[in-house]
TIDO-690692 format. One line per field, with one value per residue (C-alpha): residue number from 1; residue in three letters; chain; x, y, z. Coordinates in nm, 4 decimals. Layout:
% TIDO-690692
tiza	NUM_...
lolo	Ala_...
vose	A_...
x	X_...
y	Y_...
z	Z_...
***
This chain:
% TIDO-690692
tiza	1_2_3_4_5_6_7_8_9_10_11_12_13_14_15_16_17_18_19_20_21_22_23_24_25_26_27_28_29_30_31_32_33_34_35_36_37_38_39_40_41_42_43_44_45_46_47_48_49_50_51_52_53_54_55_56_57_58_59_60_61_62_63_64_65_66_67_68_69_70_71_72_73_74_75_76_77_78_79_80_81_82_83_84_85_86_87_88_89_90_91_92_93_94_95_96_97_98_99_100_101_102_103_104_105_106_107_108_109_110_111_112_113_114_115_116_117_118_119_120_121_122_123_124_125_126_127_128_129_130_131_132_133_134_135_136_137_138_139_140_141_142_143_144_145_146_147_148_149_150_151_152_153_154_155_156_157_158_159_160_161_162_163_164_165_166_167_168_169_170_171_172_173_174_175_176_177_178_179_180_181_182_183_184_185_186_187_188_189_190_191_192_193_194_195_196_197_198_199_200_201_202_203_204_205_206_207_208_209_210_211_212_213_214_215_216_217_218_219_220_221_222_223_224_225_226_227_228_229_230_231_232_233_234_235_236_237_238_239_240_241_242_243_244_245_246_247_248_249_250_251_252_253_254_255_256_257_258_259_260_261_262_263_264_265_266_267_268_269_270_271_272_273_274_275_276_277_278_279_280_281_282_283_284_285_286_287_288_289_290_291_292_293_294_295_296_297_298_299_300_301_302_303_304_305_306_307_308_309_310_311_312_313_314_315_316_317_318_319_320_321_322_323_324_325_326_327_328_329_330_331_332_333_334_335_336_337_338_339_340_341_342_343_344_345_346_347_348_349_350_351_352_353_354_355_356_357_358_359_360_361_362_363_364_365_366_367_368_369_370_371_372_373_374_375_376_377_378_379_380_381_382_383_384_385_386_387_388_389_390_391_392_393_394_395_396_397_398_399_400_401_402_403_404_405_406_407_408_409_410_411_412_413_414_415_416_417_418_419_420_421_422_423_424_425_426_427_428_429_430_431_432_433_434_435_436_437_438_439_440_441_442_443_444_445_446_447_448_449_450_451_452_453_454_455_456_457_458_459_460_461_462_463_464_465_466_467_468
lolo	Met_Phe_Val_Asn_Leu_Ser_Thr_Leu_Leu_Phe_Pro_Leu_Cys_Phe_Val_Ala_Ser_Phe_Pro_Leu_Ile_Ser_Ser_Gln_Lys_His_Glu_Tyr_Asp_Ser_Thr_Ile_Arg_Thr_Met_Glu_Glu_Phe_Ser_Gly_Tyr_Pro_Phe_Gln_Glu_His_Gly_Phe_Lys_Asp_Ser_Ser_Ser_Ala_Leu_Ser_Val_Asp_Ile_Gln_Ser_Leu_Gln_Arg_Gln_Ile_Asp_Glu_Leu_Ala_Ser_Phe_Ser_Glu_Thr_Pro_Ala_Pro_Ser_Val_Thr_Arg_Val_Leu_Tyr_Ser_Glu_Lys_Asp_Val_Leu_Ala_Arg_Arg_Tyr_Ile_Lys_Asn_Leu_Met_Gly_Leu_Ala_Gly_Leu_Ser_Ala_Lys_Glu_Asp_Ala_Val_Gly_Asn_Ile_Phe_Gly_Arg_Trp_Glu_Gly_Ser_Glu_Pro_Glu_Ile_Ala_Ala_Val_Ser_Thr_Gly_Ser_His_Ile_Asp_Ala_Ile_Pro_Tyr_Ser_Gly_Lys_Tyr_Asp_Gly_Val_Val_Gly_Val_Leu_Gly_Ala_Ile_Glu_Ala_Ile_Asn_Ala_Leu_Lys_Arg_Leu_Gly_Phe_Lys_Pro_Lys_Arg_Ser_Leu_Glu_Val_Ile_Met_Phe_Thr_Ser_Glu_Glu_Pro_Thr_Arg_Phe_Gly_Ile_Ser_Cys_Leu_Gly_Ser_Arg_Leu_Leu_Ala_Gly_Ser_Lys_Glu_Leu_Ala_Glu_Arg_Leu_Glu_Thr_Thr_Val_Asp_Asn_Gln_Asp_Ile_Ser_Phe_Ser_Asp_Ala_Ala_Arg_Phe_Ser_Gly_Tyr_Ala_His_Glu_Asp_Phe_Ser_Thr_Val_Phe_Leu_Asn_Lys_Gly_His_Tyr_His_Ala_Phe_Ile_Glu_Leu_His_Ile_Glu_Gln_Gly_Pro_Ile_Leu_Glu_Glu_Glu_Gly_Ile_Ser_Ile_Gly_Val_Val_Thr_Ala_Ile_Ala_Ser_Pro_Ala_Ser_Ile_Lys_Val_Asp_Phe_Glu_Gly_Asn_Gly_Gly_His_Ala_Gly_Ala_Val_Leu_Met_Pro_Met_Arg_Asn_Asp_Ala_Gly_Leu_Ala_Ala_Ala_Glu_Leu_Ser_Leu_Ala_Val_Glu_Lys_His_Val_Leu_Glu_Ser_Gly_Ser_Ile_Asp_Thr_Val_Gly_Thr_Val_Gly_Ile_Leu_Glu_Leu_His_Pro_Gly_Ala_Ile_Asn_Ser_Ile_Pro_Ser_Lys_Ser_His_Leu_Glu_Ile_Asp_Thr_Arg_Asp_Ile_Asp_Glu_Lys_Arg_Arg_Asn_Lys_Val_Ile_Glu_Lys_Ile_His_Gln_Ser_Ala_Leu_Asn_Ile_Ser_Arg_Asn_Arg_Gly_Val_Lys_Leu_Ser_Glu_Phe_Lys_Ile_Ile_Asn_Gln_Asp_Pro_Pro_Ala_Leu_Ser_Glu_Asp_Leu_Ile_Ile_Lys_Ala_Thr_Glu_Ser_Ala_Cys_Lys_Glu_Leu_Asn_Leu_Ser_His_Lys_Lys_Met_Ile_Ser_Arg_Ala_Tyr_His_Asp_Ser_Leu_Phe_Met_Ala_Arg_Ile_Ser_Pro_Met_Gly_Met_Ile_Phe_Ile_Pro_Cys_Tyr_Lys_Gly_Tyr_Ser_His_Lys_Pro_Glu_Glu_Phe_Ala_Ala_Pro_Val_Asp_Ile_Ala_Asn_Gly_Val_Arg_Val_Leu_Ala_Leu_Thr_Leu_Ala_Lys_Leu_Ser_Leu_Thr
vose	A_A_A_A_A_A_A_A_A_A_A_A_A_A_A_A_A_A_A_A_A_A_A_A_A_A_A_A_A_A_A_A_A_A_A_A_A_A_A_A_A_A_A_A_A_A_A_A_A_A_A_A_A_A_A_A_A_A_A_A_A_A_A_A_A_A_A_A_A_A_A_A_A_A_A_A_A_A_A_A_A_A_A_A_A_A_A_A_A_A_A_A_A_A_A_A_A_A_A_A_A_A_A_A_A_A_A_A_A_A_A_A_A_A_A_A_A_A_A_A_A_A_A_A_A_A_A_A_A_A_A_A_A_A_A_A_A_A_A_A_A_A_A_A_A_A_A_A_A_A_A_A_A_A_A_A_A_A_A_A_A_A_A_A_A_A_A_A_A_A_A_A_A_A_A_A_A_A_A_A_A_A_A_A_A_A_A_A_A_A_A_A_A_A_A_A_A_A_A_A_A_A_A_A_A_A_A_A_A_A_A_A_A_A_A_A_A_A_A_A_A_A_A_A_A_A_A_A_A_A_A_A_A_A_A_A_A_A_A_A_A_A_A_A_A_A_A_A_A_A_A_A_A_A_A_A_A_A_A_A_A_A_A_A_A_A_A_A_A_A_A_A_A_A_A_A_A_A_A_A_A_A_A_A_A_A_A_A_A_A_A_A_A_A_A_A_A_A_A_A_A_A_A_A_A_A_A_A_A_A_A_A_A_A_A_A_A_A_A_A_A_A_A_A_A_A_A_A_A_A_A_A_A_A_A_A_A_A_A_A_A_A_A_A_A_A_A_A_A_A_A_A_A_A_A_A_A_A_A_A_A_A_A_A_A_A_A_A_A_A_A_A_A_A_A_A_A_A_A_A_A_A_A_A_A_A_A_A_A_A_A_A_A_A_A_A_A_A_A_A_A_A_A_A_A_A_A_A_A_A_A_A_A_A_A_A_A_A_A_A_A_A_A_A_A_A_A_A_A_A_A_A_A_A_A_A_A_A_A_A_A_A_A_A_A_A_A_A_A_A_A_A_A_A_A_A_A_A_A_A_A_A_A_A_A_A_A_A
x	1.4925_1.8085_2.0525_2.4146_2.5434_2.8936_2.9277_2.7855_3.0089_3.3125_3.4358_3.2804_3.4361_3.7909_3.9475_4.2116_4.1447_4.2753_4.2152_3.9506_4.0428_3.8361_3.6373_3.5442_3.4404_3.2012_3.0490_3.0250_2.8391_2.5957_2.5321_2.4691_2.2009_2.0385_2.0581_1.9073_1.6086_1.5733_1.5997_1.4145_1.6739_2.0078_2.2857_2.5575_2.3465_2.3076_2.6632_2.8315_3.1767_3.4604_3.3883_3.7353_3.6952_3.6215_3.3835_3.6556_3.6151_3.8619_3.8887_4.1806_3.9722_3.6656_3.8580_4.0039_3.6530_3.5386_3.8308_3.7716_3.4027_3.4952_3.6905_3.3609_3.3051_3.2322_3.4540_3.8159_3.9210_3.8790_3.5258_3.2746_2.9936_2.7827_2.4450_2.1618_2.1912_2.5089_2.7935_2.9775_2.6639_2.6271_2.9911_2.9478_2.6415_2.8430_3.1075_2.8483_2.6952_3.0418_3.1117_2.7780_2.8718_3.2111_3.0320_2.8174_2.4998_2.2441_2.1854_1.8761_1.7511_1.4080_1.2629_1.4354_1.7635_1.7323_1.9860_1.9259_2.1919_2.0465_2.2048_1.9566_1.8754_1.7842_1.4157_1.3967_1.0185_0.9891_1.0433_1.4063_1.6089_1.7432_2.0080_2.1668_2.1847_2.2712_2.5790_2.4646_2.6407_2.5459_2.7939_3.1255_3.0394_3.2331_3.2846_3.1230_2.7598_2.5472_2.8494_2.9423_2.5934_2.6223_2.9838_2.9664_2.6606_2.8398_3.1387_2.9064_2.7789_3.1378_3.2273_2.9379_3.0282_3.3926_3.2650_3.0611_2.7307_2.4169_2.1059_1.7604_1.5946_1.7586_1.9727_1.9427_2.1642_1.9884_2.1516_1.8776_1.8401_1.8738_1.8516_1.9697_1.7322_2.0121_1.8917_1.5128_1.4354_1.3000_1.4692_1.4732_1.3290_1.4001_1.2812_0.9697_0.8728_0.9487_0.7110_0.4367_0.4043_0.1543_0.1710_0.5465_0.5171_0.2750_0.4805_0.7938_0.6236_0.6371_0.9383_1.2343_1.5706_1.7104_1.8277_1.4769_1.5778_1.2910_1.3310_1.2189_1.4790_1.7557_1.6538_1.6465_1.9923_2.1136_1.9422_1.6219_1.2569_1.1762_0.8798_0.6117_0.7402_0.4639_0.6395_0.8891_0.6276_0.6740_0.3942_0.3981_0.5686_0.7860_1.0843_1.1005_1.3279_1.5416_1.8495_2.0770_2.4386_2.5318_2.7736_2.6082_2.6390_2.6532_2.9144_2.7575_2.9240_3.2695_3.2389_3.1212_3.3677_3.0913_3.1394_2.7824_2.4581_2.1398_1.8759_1.5327_1.3559_1.4075_1.2892_1.1177_1.1475_0.8678_0.9740_0.8088_0.8422_0.7522_0.7364_0.6846_0.6203_0.6789_0.7749_1.1249_1.2988_1.6244_1.8056_1.8796_1.5669_1.2849_1.2529_1.2259_0.8635_0.7542_0.9025_0.7380_1.0590_1.0202_1.3727_1.2977_0.9812_1.1964_1.4453_1.1679_1.0175_1.3618_1.3849_1.0259_1.1234_1.3928_1.1525_0.8765_1.1175_1.2627_0.9103_0.8413_1.0393_1.2080_1.5671_1.4383_1.2576_1.4751_1.4167_1.6381_1.6007_1.8333_1.7498_1.6854_1.6831_1.6203_1.5170_1.6683_1.9710_2.1509_2.3101_2.1474_1.7990_1.5199_1.4146_1.0803_1.0597_1.1965_1.1952_1.2582_1.2798_1.2370_1.3161_1.1509_1.2079_1.1014_1.0418_0.7014_0.4803_0.2174_0.4808_0.6471_0.3159_0.2300_0.5549_0.4552_0.1192_0.2945_0.5333_0.2361_0.0618_0.3801_0.4087_0.0524_0.1175_0.4447_0.2722_0.0016_0.2307_0.4894_0.2454_0.3857_0.2015_0.2406_0.2189_0.3041_0.3192_0.3459_0.4261_0.6270_0.6384_0.5233_0.6286_0.5655_0.8622_0.9416_1.0128_1.2622_1.1227_1.1898_1.2951_1.5727_1.6813_1.7223_1.9078_2.1491_2.2042_2.2630_2.5212_2.7023_2.7202_2.8475_3.1117_3.2023_3.1330_2.9951_2.6640_2.3832_2.0283_1.9783_1.7531_1.8417_1.7714_1.8767_1.6345_1.7390_1.5936_1.5081_1.2336_1.0436_1.1475_0.9636_0.6429_0.7322_0.8860_1.0199_1.3148_1.6304_1.9576_2.3174_2.5268_2.9050_3.1083_3.2311_3.4921_3.3413_3.0032_3.0997_2.8900_2.7907_3.1362_3.4800_3.6033_3.3561_3.5530_3.4949_3.7906_3.8554_3.8191_3.4747_3.3680_3.4886_3.2966_2.9817_3.0160_3.0655_2.7566_2.5611_2.6766_2.5853_2.2497_2.1696_2.2617_2.0308_1.7396_1.7837_1.7185_1.4017
y	-2.9501_-2.9311_-3.2131_-3.1239_-3.0413_-2.9699_-3.3397_-3.4220_-3.1780_-3.2696_-3.0498_-2.7123_-2.5370_-2.5712_-2.3992_-2.6612_-2.9914_-3.3201_-3.6925_-3.9040_-4.1972_-4.5130_-4.4524_-4.1041_-4.2493_-4.4884_-4.2000_-3.9922_-4.2678_-4.2947_-3.9200_-3.9351_-4.1965_-3.9744_-3.6788_-3.8767_-3.9651_-3.6038_-3.4448_-3.7120_-3.7774_-3.9616_-3.7143_-3.8945_-3.9021_-3.5255_-3.4100_-3.4522_-3.5540_-3.4648_-3.5603_-3.4535_-3.0888_-2.8182_-2.5288_-2.2797_-1.9131_-1.7606_-1.4409_-1.3056_-1.3232_-1.1854_-0.8906_-0.8193_-0.8136_-0.5722_-0.3437_-0.3684_-0.2894_0.0128_0.1507_0.2073_0.5345_0.8964_1.0155_0.9272_0.6508_0.5769_0.7083_0.5368_0.7126_0.4970_0.6451_0.4616_0.4416_0.6482_0.5438_0.3884_0.2046_0.0539_-0.0608_-0.2094_-0.4014_-0.5539_-0.6539_-0.8347_-1.0143_-1.1277_-1.2707_-1.4511_-1.6030_-1.7126_-1.8794_-2.0752_-1.8847_-1.8069_-1.4320_-1.2316_-0.8774_-0.7231_-0.3910_-0.1812_-0.3700_-0.6122_-0.8820_-1.2504_-1.5228_-1.8728_-2.2051_-2.4693_-2.7274_-3.0902_-2.9940_-2.6653_-2.6660_-2.5920_-2.2474_-2.1387_-2.0016_-1.6523_-1.4237_-1.0933_-0.7203_-0.3984_-0.2274_0.1338_0.3746_0.7179_1.0016_0.9668_0.6412_0.3156_-0.0034_-0.2695_-0.1635_-0.3979_-0.5136_-0.7818_-0.9270_-0.9477_-1.0524_-1.2645_-1.4454_-1.5293_-1.6557_-1.8634_-2.0337_-2.0868_-2.2386_-2.4840_-2.5755_-2.6359_-2.8641_-3.0653_-2.9732_-2.9930_-2.8072_-2.9530_-2.6127_-2.3753_-2.1030_-1.7488_-1.4442_-1.1075_-0.7702_-0.5206_-0.1915_0.1290_0.0352_0.3887_0.6816_0.9022_0.9853_0.9611_0.9776_0.6215_0.3742_0.0003_0.0747_-0.2662_-0.4746_-0.2576_-0.3327_-0.7020_-0.6959_-0.5713_-0.1986_-0.0821_0.2711_0.2824_0.1388_0.4182_0.6845_0.5930_0.6973_1.0606_1.0619_1.2873_1.3531_1.6917_1.7537_1.6904_1.3580_1.1129_0.7739_0.6087_0.7927_0.7122_0.3471_0.3293_0.4885_0.1971_-0.0647_-0.1145_-0.0018_-0.1899_-0.3463_-0.2148_-0.1714_-0.3972_-0.6909_-0.6731_-0.7871_-1.1295_-1.3306_-1.4081_-1.7440_-1.6986_-1.7844_-2.0493_-1.8205_-1.5087_-1.4305_-1.1267_-1.0985_-0.7455_-0.5476_-0.4508_-0.0726_-0.0490_-0.1192_-0.4002_-0.7073_-0.5492_-0.4151_-0.7507_-0.9567_-1.1608_-1.3055_-1.3187_-1.1333_-1.3280_-1.0685_-1.1284_-0.8123_-0.5063_-0.1696_0.0282_0.4024_0.6479_0.9687_1.3061_1.6399_1.9550_2.3177_2.6275_2.9769_3.2879_3.6487_3.7443_4.0667_4.2338_4.0508_4.3779_4.5811_4.3431_4.3132_3.9655_3.9944_4.0926_3.7967_3.5010_3.3046_2.9932_2.8881_2.8761_2.6789_2.4217_2.4146_2.3608_2.0791_1.9160_1.9027_1.7749_1.4816_1.3825_1.4241_1.2087_0.9340_0.9143_0.9106_0.5829_0.4040_0.1717_0.1769_0.0467_0.3746_0.6300_0.9621_1.1900_1.5335_1.4713_1.7807_2.1317_2.4167_2.7848_3.0549_3.2910_3.1455_3.4687_3.5358_3.8772_3.7759_3.6246_3.2932_3.3292_2.9622_2.6390_2.2851_1.9696_1.6031_1.3609_0.9902_0.7767_0.4030_0.1159_-0.2574_-0.1911_-0.0245_0.1007_0.2543_0.4276_0.5603_0.6961_0.8954_1.0344_1.1440_1.3257_1.4981_1.6155_1.7531_1.9339_2.0871_2.2202_2.3622_2.5259_2.6797_2.8311_2.9473_3.1090_3.2597_3.0703_2.8657_2.4879_2.4767_2.1067_1.7999_1.5073_1.1442_1.0276_0.6602_0.4559_0.0989_-0.1733_-0.3443_-0.7045_-1.0098_-1.2744_-1.6225_-1.8715_-2.1346_-1.9067_-1.7931_-2.1559_-2.2487_-1.9576_-2.0336_-2.3984_-2.2959_-2.0764_-2.3604_-2.6067_-2.3563_-2.2865_-1.9140_-1.6976_-1.5339_-1.3334_-1.2467_-0.8788_-0.6394_-0.4238_-0.0560_0.0197_-0.0843_-0.3224_-0.4869_-0.7743_-0.5539_-0.5781_-0.9310_-1.0330_-0.9517_-1.2146_-1.4929_-1.5888_-1.3601_-1.3518_-1.1609_-1.2284_-0.9446_-0.9302_-0.6794_-0.3551_-0.1160_0.1075_0.0544_0.3011_0.3005_0.5442_0.7014_0.6242_0.4795_0.1909_-0.1358_-0.5052_-0.7310_-1.0148_-1.2761_-1.1403_-1.1341_-1.4941_-1.6013_-1.4371_-1.6033_-1.9458_-1.8996_-1.7820_-2.0793_-2.3327_-2.1645_-2.1675_-2.5354_-2.6121_-2.4109_-2.5614_-2.9054_-2.8166
z	1.4672_1.2574_1.1934_1.2766_0.9302_1.0527_1.1275_0.7881_0.6026_0.8153_0.9763_0.9072_1.2028_1.0671_0.7666_0.6926_0.5151_0.6490_0.5838_0.7497_0.9715_0.9602_1.2794_1.1572_0.8214_0.9963_1.1945_0.8773_0.6912_0.9804_0.9674_0.5946_0.6481_0.9089_0.6732_0.3877_0.6041_0.7169_0.3740_0.1819_-0.0865_-0.1119_-0.0409_-0.2369_-0.5503_-0.5475_-0.5668_-0.2268_-0.3414_-0.1059_0.2532_0.3697_0.2641_0.5190_0.4752_0.3895_0.3016_0.0579_0.2588_0.0529_-0.2629_-0.0876_0.0585_-0.2845_-0.4292_-0.1567_-0.2393_-0.6138_-0.5775_-0.3642_-0.6602_-0.8432_-0.6602_-0.7448_-0.4567_-0.3772_-0.1383_0.1411_0.0911_-0.1341_-0.3176_-0.5471_-0.6275_-0.8015_-1.1831_-1.1934_-1.4207_-1.1242_-1.0183_-1.3669_-1.3633_-1.0163_-1.1328_-1.4172_-1.1659_-0.9508_-1.2485_-1.3564_-1.0089_-1.0158_-1.3506_-1.2199_-0.9285_-1.1720_-1.0875_-1.3559_-1.3383_-1.4274_-1.3631_-1.3228_-1.4403_-1.1709_-1.1679_-0.8794_-0.9732_-0.8975_-0.9151_-0.8841_-0.7932_-0.9016_-0.6364_-0.6843_-0.6487_-0.8421_-0.8488_-0.4744_-0.3198_-0.3078_-0.0168_-0.0853_0.0576_-0.0366_0.0275_-0.1605_-0.3056_-0.3463_-0.1115_0.0185_-0.0454_0.1365_0.3065_0.3535_0.1562_0.3779_0.4285_0.2159_0.0162_0.2714_0.2279_-0.1517_-0.2036_0.1126_-0.0217_-0.3482_-0.1499_0.0720_-0.2430_-0.3597_-0.0213_-0.0371_-0.3937_-0.2990_-0.0283_-0.2771_-0.1148_-0.3290_-0.2104_-0.2318_-0.2530_-0.4995_-0.3460_-0.4802_-0.4235_-0.4597_-0.5137_-0.4271_-0.6096_-0.4069_-0.0420_0.0259_-0.0474_-0.1838_-0.5343_-0.5418_-0.1697_-0.1564_0.0755_-0.0015_-0.3434_-0.4974_-0.2037_-0.1531_-0.5120_-0.4721_-0.1749_-0.4080_-0.3369_-0.5993_-0.4589_-0.5188_-0.8703_-0.9600_-0.7834_-0.9770_-1.3000_-1.1873_-0.9511_-1.0366_-0.8717_-0.7673_-1.1248_-1.2584_-1.4170_-1.3982_-1.2393_-1.5619_-1.7705_-1.5228_-1.5180_-1.8978_-1.9129_-1.7003_-1.9155_-1.7150_-1.7150_-2.0356_-1.8561_-1.6245_-1.2695_-1.1389_-1.3093_-1.0225_-0.7679_-0.6061_-0.4485_-0.0775_-0.0344_-0.3433_-0.1239_0.1447_0.3485_0.3156_0.5252_0.5024_0.6169_0.7281_0.9398_1.2673_1.2126_1.5901_1.8617_2.0645_1.9114_1.9088_2.2646_2.3990_2.1951_2.0282_1.6798_1.5471_1.6067_1.5401_1.4579_1.6073_1.4867_1.2683_1.3955_1.1260_1.0739_1.0367_0.8630_0.9268_0.7461_0.9398_0.8214_1.0363_0.8966_1.1094_1.0523_0.9479_1.0326_1.1286_1.4087_1.5834_1.5183_1.6199_1.9972_2.1507_2.2756_1.9241_1.7408_1.5684_1.5163_1.3005_1.3920_1.7645_1.6883_1.5083_1.7955_2.0496_1.8447_1.8168_2.1963_2.2115_1.9879_2.2363_2.5291_2.3816_2.2769_2.6294_2.7750_2.5933_2.8633_2.6143_2.4978_2.1641_2.0909_1.9136_1.7432_1.5365_1.3813_1.0906_0.8856_1.0154_0.7630_0.8271_0.5809_0.4797_0.6547_0.7406_1.0800_1.1113_0.9960_1.2070_1.0464_0.8730_0.7763_0.9157_0.7846_0.9879_0.8926_1.1784_1.1992_1.4683_1.5103_1.7312_1.7132_1.8741_1.6130_1.8589_2.0838_1.7886_1.6574_2.0020_1.9934_1.6514_1.7918_2.0770_1.8358_1.6306_1.9401_2.0421_1.6955_1.7260_2.0739_1.9653_1.6654_1.8854_2.1666_1.9379_1.6911_1.3939_1.1354_1.1214_0.7427_0.7126_0.9322_0.6937_0.7679_0.4676_0.5578_0.8519_0.7808_1.0373_1.2056_1.1148_1.3280_1.2261_1.1674_1.4460_1.1904_1.0610_1.4076_1.5148_1.1976_1.2462_1.6149_1.5295_1.2679_1.5214_1.7701_1.5108_1.4029_1.7672_1.7279_2.0080_1.9303_2.0837_1.9886_1.9113_1.7247_1.4261_1.4785_1.1225_0.8502_0.5761_0.2671_0.5025_0.6464_0.3186_0.2288_0.5473_0.3575_0.0981_0.3027_0.6464_0.7196_0.9302_0.9552_1.0568_1.2006_1.2240_1.4291_1.2762_1.4086_1.6800_1.5176_1.2448_0.9288_0.6540_0.6821_0.5316_0.8641_0.8307_0.8702_0.9287_1.0060_0.7572_1.0318_1.1223_0.7574_0.7157_1.0266_0.8957_0.5567_0.7172_0.9341_0.6299_0.4203_0.6865_0.7544_0.3819_0.3682_0.6590_0.5184_0.1729_0.3178_0.5127
***
């Protein structure tokens, strides 16, 4: 059960500030006493100063920061390209650390460049509450994915500080390294390591990018990798809770006119690489019955992916053939080789894995029937989905109600750093609407009012969780 903090922090649902009248002051004092009993320490003694302030978001400043961060890009506006350990990425990291400093947060970095900004609570020895996201951007993408969750988290801290709120548990903002797999092919690199992936720590020692630059060299160029990568690991329970603010990257909230999405689960992807080898030849000279076409094998498997996903019977099961390459890639040459990369996702791990098994069986059948060789069928990753913690869901829903914002429970079909933070601590997510659900493209957009609503919900949820 959560105490109504919007009454305590009078009144969180309004942006303007106005004076208290005597009857409100009496009610406020009564709420403080209730809150003191709930939290176990006197609120006034720990920094609550201005009872007439509202939980206000400086959206003009926040939007300016979003625009400024977008300028650290390898491609021209309106697109954003910010690849791990590039020059623009290094500059963007400095920008984030500067904002953390201006917010009064003590900043530190680990061996791969995860950045932590901490606001010390009145009981710093107990597990902190954390929030955050990423700022790296795939080529020619937009300026809101991940960024809203980092800059919005810093602004949420600023809003609570302006209010005079003092947390019991420390609050920590995290900027995760490389949520996108753009440069080294590893998604959620920073959060995977935080979750204690020994396999990844070892793999990074030999990982190179497409220009044969090692991960270690790239990290050192950016000022990291001075310690063993295993020093990044965090123990389970390191945080009391983690919550991530993010644009939905889908159209549901906008289409339904709902302000906030309260995420209950994150579907996890499994990635598959498939290679077929057939016989090439002249497109005009080899008759159709004589062909062993690796391209047609790939096309047939692509349709099989769609078929098996639909057979699952659940709208939450999805599958995508995102890469399909043919060799030699000439219009008048029969493909002798084909390469596919397949993405399958679901919030039900068993259901997703059953789809993978069916795809594998189809690949074997296609290979036999078309007389081509299935030279590779490799599952690259097969992470389990993650469920949001009931404590965080309730805190977020309570915040929405106190702020008079419409909300709905929903799942995330895109993966996020939250997926791996769930292995360390209880996890939750807050979604805000984005224009037509666009993401990973320059047209990506979130309205200032929606960003401000998300930041207010985040701030109030952090306040609630910090007192539990």
